[in-house]
C-alpha positions in Angstrom: 0.0 0.0 0.0 1.4 3.4 -0.9 1.7 5.9 1.9 1.4 9.5 1.2 1.2 12.9 3.0 -1.0 15.4 1.3 -1.5 19.1 1.8 -4.7 20.8 0.7 -5.1 24.4 -0.2 -8.3 25.9 -1.5 -8.2 28.7 -4.1 -11.6 30.5 -4.8 -11.9 32.5 -8.0 -15.0 34.6 -8.2 -17.0 35.0 -11.4 -20.0 37.3 -12.1 -21.8 35.4 -14.9 -21.2 31.9 -16.1 -22.9 31.3 -19.4 -20.7 28.4 -20.4 -21.5 26.0 -17.5 -24.1 25.1 -14.9 -23.9 25.2 -11.1 -24.2 22.3 -8.7 -26.6 22.4 -5.7 -26.3 25.4 -3.4 -25.3 23.4 -0.3 -24.2 19.9 0.7 -23.7 17.9 3.9 -20.5 17.3 5.8 -19.7 15.4 9.0 -17.0 15.4 11.6 -16.3 12.4 13.8 -16.0 13.0 17.5 -12.9 11.4 18.9 -13.9 8.1 20.5 -13.2 8.3 24.3 -14.0 5.4 26.4 -13.3 4.2 30.0 -12.6 7.8 31.3 -12.9 7.9 35.0 -13.5 10.7 37.5 -16.1 13.3 37.9 -14.2 15.7 35.6 -15.2 13.4 32.7 -19.0 13.5 33.4 -19.2 16.2 30.7 -16.6 16.9 28.0 -16.3 19.8 25.6 -15.0 19.2 22.1 -13.6 21.7 19.6 -13.7 19.9 16.3 -11.7 20.9 13.2 -13.7 21.6 10.0 -12.9 19.6 6.9 -10.2 21.3 4.9 -12.6 22.5 2.2 -15.2 24.0 4.6 -15.0 27.5 6.0 -16.8 28.5 9.1 -18.7 31.3 7.2 -20.1 28.8 4.8 -21.8 26.6 7.6 -25.5 26.9 7.9 -25.7 27.1 11.7 -29.3 26.0 12.0 -28.3 22.6 10.5 -25.7 21.7 13.1 -26.7 18.4 14.6 -25.1 15.9 16.9 -25.6 12.2 16.1 -24.7 9.7 18.8 -25.7 8.1 22.1 -24.5 10.9 24.4 -26.7 13.6 25.6 -25.7 17.1 24.4 -25.4 19.9 26.9 -26.4 23.3 25.5 -26.2 24.1 21.8 -23.7 23.4 19.1 -21.8 26.5 17.8 -19.0 27.5 15.6 -16.3 29.3 17.5 -13.0 30.5 16.0 -13.3 28.2 13.0 -14.2 25.1 15.0 -17.4 23.3 15.9 -17.8 23.4 19.6 -20.1 21.2 21.7 -20.4 19.7 25.1 -21.5 16.2 25.7 -22.6 14.4 28.8 -20.6 11.2 29.2 -22.4 7.8 29.0 -22.0 6.5 32.5 -21.4 3.0 33.6 -19.9 1.2 36.7 -16.9 -0.9 36.0 -14.9 -3.2 38.3 -11.2 -2.9 37.8 -8.0 -4.0 39.4 -6.0 -1.1 40.8 -2.5 -0.5 42.3 -1.6 1.6 45.3 1.7 3.5 45.4 3.2 6.0 47.7 2.2 9.4 46.3 3.0 8.7 42.6 2.9 5.9 40.1 5.2 3.0 40.9 6.6 4.7 44.0 6.9 1.8 46.3 6.7 1.6 50.1 9.8 0.7 52.0 9.9 -0.6 55.6 13.4 -0.2 57.0 12.9 -2.8 59.8 15.4 -3.1 62.7 15.8 -4.9 66.0 17.6 -3.5 69.0 20.1 -6.0 70.4 21.9 -5.3 73.8 24.9 -6.8 75.5 24.5 -7.0 79.3 27.2 -5.6 81.5 28.3 -9.1 82.4 29.5 -9.5 78.9 27.9 -13.0 78.6 24.3 -12.4 77.6 22.6 -10.6 74.7 19.0 -9.2 75.1 16.9 -9.5 71.9 14.2 -6.9 71.5 11.7 -8.2 68.8 8.1 -8.6 67.7 5.9 -11.3 69.4 3.6 -12.4 66.5 1.4 -14.7 68.7 0.5 -12.0 71.2 0.9 -9.0 68.8 3.4 -7.3 71.1 6.3 -5.2 69.9 9.6 -5.0 71.8 9.2 -8.4 73.5 12.4 -9.4 75.2 14.4 -12.7 75.3 18.0 -13.4 76.3 20.6 -15.5 74.4 24.0 -16.6 75.7 27.1 -15.4 74.0 29.2 -18.0 72.2 32.4 -16.1 71.4 34.0 -15.5 74.8 33.8 -12.8 77.5 33.1 -10.1 76.9 31.2 -11.1 73.8 32.1 -9.3 70.6 29.0 -10.2 68.6 25.6 -11.8 69.3 25.3 -15.4 68.2 23.7 -16.2 64.8 20.1 -15.7 65.8 16.7 -15.6 64.0 14.8 -12.4 65.1 11.3 -11.2 64.3 10.3 -7.7 63.4 6.8 -6.3 62.9 6.5 -2.5 62.1 3.1 -1.2 61.1 2.2 -1.2 57.5 2.8 2.1 55.8 -0.2 3.6 54.0 0.9 7.2 54.1 0.2 9.1 50.8 -1.5 6.0 49.4 -2.6 6.8 45.8 -4.4 4.5 43.5 -3.7 3.9 39.7 -5.3 1.9 36.9 -2.1 0.6 35.2 -0.6 4.0 34.2 0.4 7.3 35.8 -2.3 9.2 33.9 -5.2 7.2 35.2 -5.6 8.0 38.9 -8.5 6.3 40.7 -10.4 8.0 43.6 -9.7 6.2 46.9 -13.5 6.3 47.6 -13.9 3.9 44.7 -11.6 1.3 46.2 -13.2 -1.6 48.0 -11.4 -1.5 51.3 -11.8 -5.2 52.0 -9.9 -6.1 48.9 -6.7 -4.2 49.6 -3.7 -6.6 49.6 -0.1 -5.7 50.1 2.2 -7.1 47.4 5.9 -7.7 48.2 8.4 -6.6 45.6 11.7 -7.4 47.3 13.4 -7.8 50.7 16.8 -8.3 52.2 18.6 -11.5 51.1 19.2 -12.7 54.7 15.5 -12.9 55.5 14.6 -16.5 56.2 11.1 -16.6 54.7 9.0 -14.2 52.6 7.6 -11.4 54.7 3.9 -11.5 55.5 1.3 -9.0 56.4 -0.7 -9.6 59.6 -2.1 -7.5 62.4 -1.8 -4.5 60.1 2.0 -5.0 60.3 4.9 -6.1 58.0 6.2 -9.2 59.7 9.5 -10.9 58.8 12.1 -13.1 60.4 15.7 -12.5 59.6 19.2 -13.7 60.7 21.7 -11.6 62.5 25.0 -13.2 61.6 28.3 -11.5 62.4 28.6 -10.3 58.8 25.5 -8.1 59.0 26.2 -4.4 59.4 24.6 -2.7 62.3 24.3 0.8 63.8 25.2 1.5 67.5 22.4 2.3 69.9 22.7 5.3 72.2 23.8 4.5 75.8 22.8 7.9 77.1 21.2 7.6 80.5 22.2 4.0 81.1 24.0 3.0 84.4 26.6 0.4 84.2 28.4 -0.9 81.1 26.2 -2.1 78.2 26.4 -2.0 74.4 23.4 -1.6 72.1 23.1 -2.3 68.3 20.5 -1.9 65.6 20.3 -4.7 63.0 18.4 -3.7 59.9 16.4 -5.4 57.2 14.4 -4.0 54.3 11.0 -4.9 52.7 9.6 -3.1 49.6 6.0 -3.5 48.7 2.9 -1.9 47.1 -0.8 -2.5 47.3 -3.4 -4.0 45.0 -7.2 -3.8 45.3 -10.5 -3.9 43.4 -12.3 -0.7 42.6 -15.7 0.0 41.4 -15.3 3.1 39.2 -17.8 5.2 37.3 -16.6 5.5 33.7 -17.7 7.8 31.0 -17.5 7.4 27.2 -18.1 9.6 24.2 -18.6 9.1 20.5 -20.7 10.2 17.6 -20.5 12.6 14.7 -21.6 16.2 14.0 -23.3 16.8 10.7 -24.1 20.1 9.1 -24.9 21.7 5.8 -22.6 24.2 4.2 -22.8 26.4 1.2 -21.0 25.2 -1.8 -18.8 27.5 -3.8 -20.9 29.3 -6.4 -17.9 30.2 -8.4 -15.2 27.9 -10.1 -12.8 26.8 -7.4 -9.5 25.0 -7.9 -8.4 22.6 -5.2 -4.9 21.2 -5.2 -3.3 18.4 -3.2 0.4 17.6 -3.1 1.7 14.3 -1.6 5.0 12.7 -0.7 4.8 9.0 -1.6 8.5 8.3 -1.0 10.7 8.3 1.0 8.5 7.0 3.8 9.4 7.6 6.6 10.7 11.0 5.8 13.6 11.7 6.3 15.1 8.4 5.3 18.4 7.1 6.8 21.2 7.4 4.2 22.7 4.0 3.3 25.4 4.8 0.7 23.0 5.0 -2.2 20.7 7.5 -3.9 17.3 8.0 -2.3 14.3 7.9 -4.6 11.7 10.7 -4.2 8.2 10.2 -5.5 5.7 13.1 -5.4 2.0 13.3 -6.3 0.1 16.3 -7.5 -3.7 16.5 -7.9 -6.0 19.2 -9.1 -9.8 19.4 -8.8 -12.4 21.9 -10.0 -15.4 22.7 -7.8 -18.6 24.6 -8.7 -17.9 23.9 -12.4 -19.4 21.2 -14.5 -18.8 22.1 -18.1 -16.1 19.4 -18.9 -16.4 20.2 -22.6 -14.7 23.6 -21.9 -11.7 22.0 -20.2 -8.8 22.1 -22.7 -6.1 20.4 -20.6 -4.5 19.9 -17.2 -0.8 20.8 -16.9 1.5 19.7 -14.0 4.9 21.2 -13.2 7.4 19.9 -10.6 11.0 20.9 -9.9 13.6 21.2 -7.2 13.0 24.6 -5.6 15.4 27.1 -7.1 16.7 24.7 -9.8 14.8 25.4 -13.1 17.0 22.8 -14.8 15.2 20.1 -12.9 11.7 21.1 -14.2 9.4 18.3 -15.3 6.1 18.9 -17.1 3.2 16.5 -17.6 -0.2 17.0 -19.3 -3.6 15.4 -19.2 -5.9 16.3 -22.1 -8.9 14.4 -20.8 -12.0 16.6 -20.3 -12.3 15.8 -16.6 -12.9 17.9 -13.5 -10.1 16.2 -11.6 -6.7 15.0 -12.6 -3.4 13.9 -10.9 0.1 13.0 -11.9 3.2 11.6 -10.2 6.8 12.8 -10.4 10.1 10.9 -9.7 13.2 12.6 -8.4 16.1 11.4 -6.3 18.5 12.7 -3.6 21.9 11.7 -4.9 24.6 9.9 -2.8 26.7 13.1 -2.9 23.9 15.2 -1.5 22.9 12.7 1.2 26.5 12.1 2.4 27.5 15.8 2.7 25.8 16.6 6.0 24.1 14.8 9.0 20.7 16.0 7.7 19.9 16.9 4.1 16.5 18.4 3.0 15.5 19.0 -0.6 12.5 21.3 -1.2 10.3 20.9 -4.3 7.9 23.3 -6.0 4.8 21.9 -7.8 2.2 23.7 -9.8 -1.2 22.5 -11.2 -2.9 24.5 -14.0 -6.2 23.9 -15.7 -6.7 25.6 -19.1 -10.1 26.4 -20.5 -11.0 26.1 -24.3 -13.1 29.2 -24.1 -12.2 32.1 -21.8 -14.5 32.4 -18.8 -15.9 35.9 -18.4 -16.0 37.3 -14.9 -16.7 40.6 -13.3 -13.0 41.4 -13.3 -12.4 40.2 -16.8 -11.9 37.1 -18.9 -9.6 34.3 -17.7 -8.3 31.3 -19.5 -6.5 29.4 -16.8 -6.5 28.7 -13.0 -3.3 27.7 -11.2 -2.1 26.9 -7.8 1.5 26.3 -6.5 2.7 24.1 -3.6 5.9 23.2 -1.9 7.0 20.0 -0.1 10.2 18.6 1.1 12.0 15.2 1.4 15.2 14.4 3.1 17.8 12.1 4.5 19.8 11.8 7.7 23.3 10.4 8.0 24.0 9.1 11.5 21.6 9.2 14.5 17.9 9.7 13.8 16.8 13.3 13.3 15.1 13.4 16.7 18.6 13.0 18.4 20.4 15.5 16.1 21.1 18.7 18.2 19.1 21.6 16.8 20.8 24.9 17.4 18.8 27.3 19.5 17.1 29.7 17.0 18.1 33.3 17.1 15.3 36.0 17.3 15.8 36.6 13.6 15.0 32.9 12.9 12.0 32.7 15.3 10.6 30.2 17.7 9.9 26.6 16.5 6.3 25.4 16.1 4.6 23.0 18.5 3.2 19.8 16.9 0.1 18.3 18.4 -2.1 15.3 17.2 -5.8 14.9 18.1 -7.2 11.4 17.5 -8.9 8.6 19.5 -6.8 6.3 21.6 -8.7 3.2 20.3 -10.4 2.4 17.1 -12.3 -0.5 15.5 -10.7 -2.0 12.4 -12.4 -0.7 9.3 -13.9 2.3 11.2 -13.0 5.7 9.8 -11.7 8.2 12.2 -10.2 11.7 12.0 -6.5 12.4 12.6 -6.0 16.1 13.1 -2.9 18.3 13.6 -5.0 21.4 13.8 -4.1 22.1 17.5 -0.5 22.5 16.4 0.6 26.1 16.5 3.6 28.4 15.9 4.2 30.9 18.7 5.6 33.6 16.4 4.2 32.8 12.9 2.2 30.3 11.0 2.5 26.6 10.2 2.9 26.0 6.5 3.1 22.2 6.1 1.9 19.1 7.9 3.9 15.9 7.1 2.5 12.6 8.4 4.0 9.2 8.8 1.4 6.5 9.2 2.3 2.8 8.7 -0.5 0.5 7.8 -3.4 3.0 7.4 -5.9 2.3 4.6 -6.1 6.0 3.6 -3.1 8.3 3.6 -3.2 11.3 5.9 -2.7 14.7 4.4 -2.9 18.4 5.3 -4.1 19.7 8.6 -6.8 17.1 9.2 -8.2 14.0 7.4 -9.7 10.7 8.0 -8.4 7.2 7.6 -8.9 3.6 8.9 -7.0 0.4 9.7 -7.6 -3.0 8.1 -8.1 -6.4 9.7 -4.3 -7.1 9.7 -3.9 -4.4 12.3 -6.3 -6.0 14.9 -4.8 -6.3 18.4 -1.9 -4.1 17.6 -0.9 -0.6 18.7 -0.1 1.7 15.8 2.0 4.9 15.8 1.2 8.0 13.8 3.8 10.8 13.5 3.3 14.4 12.6 6.0 16.9 11.6 5.0 20.5 11.2 7.0 23.2 9.5 6.5 26.9 10.1 7.1 30.0 8.0 10.7 30.2 9.3 11.5 26.7 8.1 11.6 25.4 11.7 10.0 22.0 12.5 8.5 20.1 15.3 7.6 16.4 15.5 5.2 14.4 17.8 3.7 11.0 17.9 0.5 9.3 19.1 -0.4 5.7 19.6 -3.7 4.1 18.7 -4.9 0.6 19.6 -6.8 -1.3 16.8 -9.5 -3.7 18.0 -11.6 -6.3 16.2 -14.8 -5.0 14.6 -17.0 -7.4 16.5 -20.6 -6.0 16.2 -22.5 -5.2 19.4 -25.9 -6.8 18.7 -28.8 -4.8 19.9 -32.3 -6.2 20.1 -35.4 -3.9 20.4 -39.0 -4.8 21.4 -41.9 -2.6 20.2 -45.6 -3.0 20.8 -47.7 -4.2 23.7 -46.4 -7.1 25.8 -49.8 -8.7 26.2 -51.5 -11.9 25.1 -52.8 -11.9 21.5 -51.1 -8.5 20.7 -48.5 -7.7 18.1 -45.0 -7.5 19.3 -42.3 -6.3 16.9 -38.8 -7.7 17.6 -36.3 -5.5 15.8 -32.6 -5.6 15.0 -31.3 -2.3 16.4 -27.6 -3.1 15.8 -25.5 -0.3 14.4 -22.5 -0.7 12.1 -19.4 0.1 14.2 -17.1 -0.3 11.2 -17.5 1.5 7.9 -15.6 -1.2 6.0 -17.3 -4.2 7.6 -21.1 -3.6 7.7 -23.6 -6.1 9.1 -24.6 -8.8 6.7 -28.3 -8.4 6.7 -29.0 -11.7 5.0 -27.3 -13.6 7.9 -29.2 -11.8 10.6 -31.1 -14.4 12.6 -33.8 -14.2 15.3 -34.7 -17.0 17.7 -37.8 -16.9 19.9 -38.5 -19.4 22.7 -40.9 -19.9 25.6 -39.3 -19.8 29.0 -42.3 -20.3 31.3 -46.0 -20.1 31.3 -46.4 -20.8 27.5 -44.9 -23.1 25.0 -43.1 -22.7 21.7 -46.4 -23.6 20.0 -47.9 -20.4 21.5 -45.5 -18.2 19.5 -47.0 -17.1 16.2 -45.4 -15.3 13.3 -45.3 -15.3 9.6 -42.4 -15.7 7.2 -38.7 -16.3 8.1 -36.7 -15.3 11.2 -33.5 -15.1 9.0 -32.4 -12.2 6.9 -35.0 -9.8 8.1 -34.7 -6.5 9.9 -37.7 -7.2 12.2 -40.4 -9.8 12.8 -43.9 -9.4 14.1 -44.9 -12.1 16.6 -47.9 -12.8 18.8 -48.1 -14.9 21.9 -51.3 -16.9 22.4 -50.6 -17.6 26.1 -49.2 -15.3 28.8 -45.8 -16.1 30.2 -42.1 -15.4 29.9 -40.4 -15.6 26.5 -36.9 -15.0 25.2 -35.9 -13.3 22.0 -32.3 -13.7 20.7 -30.6 -11.8 17.9 -27.5 -13.1 16.0 -25.6 -10.7 13.7 -22.4 -11.1 11.7 -20.4 -8.5 9.7 -18.5 -8.9 6.4 -15.3 -9.4 8.4 -16.7 -12.6 9.9 -17.2 -11.2 13.4 -20.5 -12.0 15.1 -22.5 -10.8 18.1 -25.6 -11.9 20.0 -28.1 -10.2 22.2 -31.0 -11.6 24.1 -34.1 -10.1 25.8 -36.3 -12.1 28.2 -39.7 -10.5 28.5 -43.0 -11.2 30.1 -46.3 -11.3 28.2 -49.2 -10.2 30.4 -52.6 -11.9 30.2 -55.5 -10.3 28.3 -57.8 -9.4 31.2 -61.6 -9.7 30.9 -63.7 -6.6 31.4 -65.4 -5.9 34.8 -69.1 -5.1 34.1 -71.2 -3.1 36.5 -74.6 -1.6 36.0 -76.5 1.1 37.9 -80.3 1.1 38.0 -83.3 2.0 40.3 -84.6 -0.7 42.6 -88.3 0.4 42.6 -90.2 2.1 39.8 -93.9 2.9 39.3 -96.2 2.5 36.3 -97.1 5.8 34.7 -100.7 6.2 33.6 -99.6 8.9 31.2 -97.3 6.4 29.4 -99.8 3.6 28.8 -99.4 2.4 32.4 -95.7 1.5 31.7 -92.9 2.1 34.1 -89.6 3.7 33.0 -86.3 2.1 34.1 -83.0 3.8 33.3 -80.1 1.4 32.9 -76.5 2.7 33.0 -73.2 0.8 32.3 -70.1 1.5 34.4 -68.0 -1.4 33.0 -64.2 -0.9 33.0 -61.4 -2.7 31.1 -58.5 -3.3 33.5 -56.0 -3.4 30.7 -57.4 -0.5 28.6 -59.1 -2.4 25.8 -62.3 -0.9 24.4 -65.8 -2.3 24.8 -67.0 -3.4 21.4 -70.4 -4.8 22.2 -73.0 -4.5 25.0 -76.0 -6.8 25.1 -78.8 -5.8 27.5 -81.3 -8.5 28.7 -84.0 -9.0 31.2 -86.2 -11.8 32.7 -89.5 -11.5 34.6 -90.5 -13.3 37.7 -93.7 -14.6 36.2 -95.0 -16.6 39.2 -94.0 -13.9 41.6 -92.1 -16.4 43.8 -88.9 -14.5 44.0 -87.0 -17.1 42.0 -85.9 -16.3 38.4 -84.7 -19.9 37.7 -86.4 -21.2 34.6 -87.4 -17.7 33.4 -86.4 -16.9 29.9 -84.1 -14.0 29.0 -85.4 -11.4 26.6 -83.0 -9.1 24.7 -83.4 -5.4 25.3 -80.6 -4.0 23.1 -77.4 -5.1 21.3 -76.5 -1.7 20.0 -73.5 -1.2 22.3 -75.3 1.4 24.4 -73.9 2.4 27.8 -77.3 3.9 28.7 -80.8 2.7 27.8 -84.4 3.0 29.0 -86.5 -0.1 29.8 -90.3 0.3 29.8 -91.9 -2.8 31.6 -95.8 -2.9 31.7 -96.4 -5.6 34.3 -96.2 -5.2 38.0 -93.5 -7.4 39.6 -89.8 -8.1 39.6 -87.4 -7.9 36.7 -83.7 -9.1 36.7 -81.4 -7.2 34.4 -78.2 -8.6 32.8 -75.5 -6.9 30.7 -72.9 -8.9 28.7 -69.9 -6.9 27.5 -67.3 -8.1 24.9 -64.0 -6.3 24.3 -62.1 -5.5 21.2 -58.3 -5.4 21.2 -57.2 -1.9 22.3 -53.7 -2.5 20.8 -52.6 -3.8 17.4 -52.8 -7.5 16.8 -52.1 -9.9 14.0 -55.5 -10.8 12.5 -54.3 -14.1 11.0 -53.7 -15.5 14.5 -56.8 -14.5 16.5 -60.4 -15.5 16.5 -63.6 -14.2 18.0 -63.1 -16.5 21.0 -59.8 -14.6 21.8 -61.9 -11.5 22.6 -62.6 -11.3 26.3 -66.2 -10.9 27.5 -68.0 -11.0 30.9 -71.5 -10.4 32.2 -73.0 -8.9 35.4 -73.6 -12.3 37.0 -70.8 -11.5 39.4 -72.6 -8.3 40.5 -74.8 -8.8 43.6 -78.3 -9.9 42.3 -80.2 -7.5 44.6 -78.5 -4.6 42.7 -79.8 -6.0 39.4 -83.5 -6.5 40.3 -86.0 -3.8 39.8 -89.6 -4.0 41.2 -92.4 -2.4 39.3 -95.3 -1.3 41.4 -98.6 0.6 40.9 -98.4 4.2 41.9 -100.5 4.6 45.2 -103.6 6.8 45.0 -103.5 10.4 46.2 -106.1 11.9 48.5 -107.4 15.4 48.4 -109.1 16.6 51.5 -111.5 19.5 51.2 -113.9 21.1 53.6 
C-alpha cells in the first residue's frame, strides 16, 4: 500500500456570470467524527467539551448554523456552535460502573513503600548475655524481650547467629491508586477496602522466609550473623556498662485492590450543511509518496523521491470547456530540474506523479539533508470564462513540499541549534485522534491544534504505517484493516512553520476487532394476542465491515407459562430487519438476535420479556330498585339502565347486550325464566319500559375488542374477552315495578 502525505489548499476565484457552465446544488452535507473516548474515570469526565476541526474545504462562514446536529448516544449539553473556526459542543458522558484491578503506590505511580525494619540487640554488663528486642507475633506485642547466651568468649564481641522477628506497622501514608498508568488515577473512595492486599516486591537477602502482612504489620524473620552491618544504639542515661546495636532489614511493597469506578464514554458525529462555492474553485493536493518515513536514513546510495500532485475543480461542471491539465514539478530554485506533464482528458479532476532522487553526494554531505520541491497545477479552458474582473483562460495553484535524509543518528537526536530571534521560535506539533479504534472504522486524525508561537504553520507531514487511507494536510480521516487488529499503531506528525523550523510528535492508537454489538429492540404491547415487533437495532461500528443483513437471525423461545407452539409469526426469522410475533398464552419468553459482519465477526443479544394476560372486562350496571307504572305512558314504568363497565388493561368495549327476565310466578325465584334481549346496539345507557307489575332481573354482557394492534391471522372471535353482570350482587340487578299509590285530596 502506498503511503502519502497530502496538503490541501483551496483557491476560490469569483465569477460574475457563467454562461458556459451550470452550477451544482447550493449546499451539501458534511460530517465530523467526535474522537472516541471510552473508559474515562473521575467526575471531571462527566461532561466533556469538544472543539472539532472543520474539513479542509469548509470555511466557518459557509456553515448553515441551523443545520448543526449531533448524532450519537451521548446527551448534548447546551447548543452546538462554531467558535474560532471550529465546531464546539459539550456532551454528557455515558455513565457505567466498571470493576477494575488497581494498584496503590506512595504518592506517585510505581513509587513503592519501603519498611526499614530493625531490631535492638543489647549486651548485658556481664558481657555474657545478649538481650533480643523483637516482635511477638502470637500476642501482637512489639519490643518483646528474650536473652541468648554469647558464644564467642567474655566479653562477647558479637551476638550469636540468631533468628529475630520484626513487625513494624504497614505504611499507607500518601496512598494513591492507579489503573495501570500514571495518567489514570483512581479516587480512593472507589476502592473496595476489604480487597486491599499488600504485594511484596523485594526484601533483604538474609530474611529467612518471605515477609507476611498480619495484624496490620509487616512481619518478617531475619538472621543476625556476624557479617550483617549494624548501627550503634545510644547509651545515654544508662547506668553500668552495656552495648546496644541496631540490626536492619528492608522490605519493599505496594498494594493491589479492586475498585468500582464510574466510567464515561463519548462518541458520535456532528453533521451540518454548508454552502458550496458558487464560483469555479481550484483545489490542489500535493503528496509525498517516498521516502516513507521522511527523512530516510542514508545507506550509501541515492534515495528515490516520488511526489504526487492532484487538481480538482469545484462549482464547475462544463467538462467540454476544459482544454487540458498541466502539472509542473522541480527542485526549488533549480529550473533545470523542471518536469512537465499534461492530461488532455476533459475531466474535473486529474493527478500526476513525479520521480526525483537525492543523490549519494547530497545525502552524504551533512548529517541531515533536506530538498525542497515546488509543484504547480494548472487547468486551461478552451473558451475564456468571463468574470466581473475580466476574462480568464487558466487557473493555477502552486505548492511546496520537502524530502530528506539523515546520516548518523535519527533526526530526533540531532542537536538543533537554538534559533536566534531573527529565525524565530519553532512550532509545536500536536495530534488529536482517538486512543482506540475499531478495524475498518473511519476516524479523523488532526494536527489542527499545532501552532507556531511567532508565525504560521505551512506544512503538515504525516508518517502512518498500515493505514488504509493516507493522511494529508491539517486534518483528514483514515482507517485500519483487519491485519492491524490487536496491535498498537503509531502516527507521527511533523509541522514546518514559515521560518522553516520544524516540530515532531507521535500518538499511539490501539486497533481492536470490529465485533458487532448486537442490539435487540422490542416494540408493541407485551400482552397476550397482541402484536410484538422484535427488531434488529444493531448499528454498524465499522465503515468497511457492515452487518450482513442476509445472515441476521432471530430466535424466539418460551421460558415459562407458555410453549413454543404459542409463539405465532409469519415468514422467516432469518435475513429480516424485524419480525412481528404474537403470543397466544401469557408467560415469559426469550428473543435472541444473532448478527455477523462482512469481516466474519459476530455478536448476539437476548431479551427475556413477560407477556401479560389479556384481562376480561369488569361489568357493573346502575339502576333503580323500585319504579312505578305511569298512567300517562300507557301504564308502563320507566327504568334507566347505565353501564359502568371498566377494562382493567385498557381495551375498548366493542359490544354491549342488555337483557331482562321476569319473575312470572312472583315467587322471588328467576330460575327457569327466559331472558329477553333489550338491546345489542353497544349502548352504555338505555331506558326499559316494563308494563307488568312485579320483579325484573337485568343482565349486561360486555365483549372487548383489542385496544392495541394484533395480527388478525392468528386471532379468532373467542380470543376477545367478555363478561356479564352475573358477578354483581343480584339485589343490585333486580327492579320492582309497582302501581303508583292513589293520592287523597281533603277539602272542607
